[in-house]
ZADO-288386 format. One record per atom (N, C-alpha, C): residue in one letter; x, z, y. Coordinates in steps of 0.001 Angstrom, whole numbers, plus 500000, padded with zeros to 6 digits. Each point is the difference from the previous one (the first is absolute). Last residue first. Layout:
AXZY...
//
This chain:
L633984911141964196L499268499990498723L498898501024500063A501946497405504381A500090501212499191A499240499810498697R502195495770502499R498877500930500162R500223501196499095R502794495380502368R499958501130499058R498831500908500349A500010494700501049A500390501272500602A499847501114498981W500289494115500677W499738501165499138W500508501249500709A498300495608502817A501134500537499244A499523501147499119E497815497650503894E500323499004498989E501234500406499196K497436502354503566K501456499788500069K500467498890499063A495383501165500131A500381499859501407A501490499683500150D498130500969495681D499622498675500497D500456499781501441D502022503072496049D499458500201501343D499723498619500587Y500547502114494758Y500242498884500905Y499277500255501311A502103503814496663A498767499261500274A500321498887500985E502780503357496096E499952499331501289E498660499290500119M502637504207496886M498929499033500197M500123499422501398R503338502703495910R499429499907501347R498901498948500027D501970501886495889D501008500336501003D499427499978501413V498291500772494576V499647499390501284V501019500466501029L501126499572494675L499561500924501047L499681499226501271W500996499484494207W499768499328501274W499419500997500991T503267500802495471T498760500299500710T499925499223501309D503693500618496642D498951499160499415D498659500169500703R504387500915502598R500049500146498540R498933499095499408R498936499570504389R501016501028499812R499954500394498540R498055495798503363R500085500597498667R501186500937499961L496608498368504184L501350500009499449L499968500634498621L496427497451503870L500221500949498914L501414499834499474F496621498700504493F501310499826499385F500186501098498964Y495615497349502588Y500567501244499488Y501315499665499315R496459497673503881R500958499808498913R500637501339499685R495264497634502645R500988501042499762R501000499539498960L495570498433503553L501013499563499042L501071501073499904Q494657500449501306Q501361500225500477Q500970499561498908P494940497813500723P500748501111499403P501397500115500610D495675498067502748D501058499603499084D500702501215499406G496214501305502660G499838498666499446G501051499693498952A498166505070500973A500808498961500644A499763498660499310G498173504424498721G499310499417501130G500767498881500694F502921502771496908F498612500405500177F499418499375501263L503897497645497068L499882501101500960L498533500240500297A503117497741495811A498747499930500746A499912501228500898K504553497660498128K499181501222499981K498769499809500862A503888497035497126A499096499885501138A499039501173499898T505364498897497977T498586500329499844T499230499650501267Y505068499586496986Y499255499572501185Y498519500231499747V504911501986497986V498612499706499671V499267499705501311T505368500137497885T499144500060501181T498599499571499580T504757502124497477T498817499138499956T499219500207501279Q505223501223497529Q499082499999501139Q498882498992499809R503723500782496844R499741501342500537R498978500033501135A501632496011497749A499640500872498877A499601501392500481S499150496297503536S501159500205499133S499534500856498832E496814498256502895E501142499620500836E501301500099499211A494743499206498717A501156500748499492A501215499515500778V494644499922501324V501261499267500002V501109500918499516V494278499277500183V501051500945499657V501287499197499872R494764499344502543R501124499537499182R501015501113499813D495464500681501689D500122498545500123D501148499438499177V496512504499499997V501380499584499769V500032498478500019R496500503595502444R500130498851499095R501472499608499882E496986504531501424E501298499347500197E500168498903498939A496317503133500209A499979499299501289A501287499224500265E499203502845496122E499019498914499944E499990499166501280P502721503975499489P500511498888499185P499046498802499943D500727503697503809D498901499607499131D500470498788499193Y501631503805504006Y500459499357498764Y498791499715499138A499233502042504050A501031499042500415A500518499229498798P494920502172500272P501391500253499618P500952498900500472L495320501876501866L500523498677499653L501478500162499666D497633503787501261D499048499406499069D500366498562499636G503884503557501164G498800499513500660G499087499346498999L505281502317501068L498846500164499127L498779499525500762P505883500106500138P498724499537500543P498890500180498974A504961501882500606A498888500223499084A498682499508500580G505050498085501040G499561501384499892G498862500110499023Q502488495903501135Q498698500291500581Q499586501465499922S505190498032500481S498929499998499008S498719500538500621T504602499300501947T498788499352500480T498875499987498977A504446501842499295A499547500598501256A498684499407500483R502683500436495390R498997499083500532R499384500609501241K504580500394496462K499213500623501059K499080498947500594K501422499498494916K500610499890501321K499089500670501007P500021498224494551P500247501252500710P500732499732501320T496376496664497509T501436500267500064T500224501280500792C495320499614497487C500743499362501093C501487500334499928H496387501741497012H499772498557500108H500868499271501029R500046504919498907R499825499317498717R500024498482500137A500250502892503809A501148500330499149A499935499231498678F496349499676502980F501160499267500512F501229500272499135I496165502427498995I499777498585499688I501196499175500461E499968504556501125E500197499831498560E499840498534499585E499049501176504468E501444500108499742E500313499813498517R495487500168501279R500621498758500476R501500500015499727A497583503923499106A499695498968499003A500633498668500397E500326503508503070E500795500324498815E499791498948498905E497310499713503804E501373499615500323E500932500283498821A495561501410499644A500049498536499993A501415499508500292L499137504610500318L499971499572498599L500088498477499889A499686501809504308A501281500404499407A500070499566498533F495951499331502327F501036499068500477F501368500348499412V496417502905499023V499802498704499347V501073499007500441R499976504247502074R500344500128498592R499890498655499292A498607500278504487A501455500132499919A500453500075498543S495348499983500863S500610498704500314S501513500054499845H497633504057499536H499698499087498890H500688498650500220E500259503084503460E500823500436498870E499797499090498798P497355499305503954P501397499573500134P500892500427498840G494644499025499360G500874500936500683G501443499546500006S496370498753496044S500006499912501460S500976501028500559G498645496902495090G500131501276500695G499943499814501496A499698496361496855A499299501058499270A500062501351500695R502295495883501416R498577499985500353R499229501144499349L504595499392498939L499892500276501432L498541500105500420E500972498650495607E500270501430500196E499855500397501461R499630495436498961R498840500737499466R500189501503500183Y503576497304501138Y498931499799500981Y498742500740499540F503686499908497102F500150500973501076F498996499798501137R499928497003496194R499898501403499553R500038500978501173V500739495360500818V498607500271499641V499819501472499639E504396498504500861E499178499956501213E498548500371499704R502983499611496340R500335501147500844R499103500049501240D499722496239497189D499407501169499349D500233501265500815F502121496071501490F498553499896500152F499311501229499411M504630499572499338M499699500334501401M498493499950500265A501498498690495732A500276501431500200A499667500419501425T499671495406498979T498947500779499333T500205501493500195W503311496986501640W498743499859500735W498914500896499411F504052499809497626F500158500700501276F498704499938500813A500160497502496072A499950501431499662A500151500845501260R500528495339500381R498587500356499797R499850501488499644L504356498314500342L499358500013501320L498531500389499876A502444499445496009A500456501192500730A499342500091501369I499196496140497436I499338501155499362I500392501286500726L502199496122501297L498617500003500485L499208501156499390A504396499342498480A500026500396501412A498579500072500556D500615498430495536D500232501442500124D500004500471501451N497059495739498979N501354500340499577N500221501482500284E495500496591499186E500559501244500514E501438500149499512P497091495309500956P500473500951498991P500648501219500646M496000496986502075M501439500175500127M500454501020498966
//
């Protein structure tokens, strides 16, 4: 699938979040104690805010994931297969993906909405398909 500017922007967001998770998980594991953990989580959250400021539309995200850190990163560009890219308009693109979940059978179907502001594509939101409800549901980035 050819890369367009919106897809390149989405992949840059995934990669920045993946790198952040890996970096701060290693820092978390390198020390011990509540002060160390609190410091690492604060730095990870600061880095997440910087990534969102650079790659996402500016808006309050009450449901964002905060600073999850673990040995299985939530963001892994290699685990998210891009199925199709739909240019809804000159300013909006929807990217449909299938995310391989750890230890699960079928991948989770997702769609990312990107908006172009000036000459920059920004991630606006993500939805995942809920098989039980047979509908798309908004999920935290």
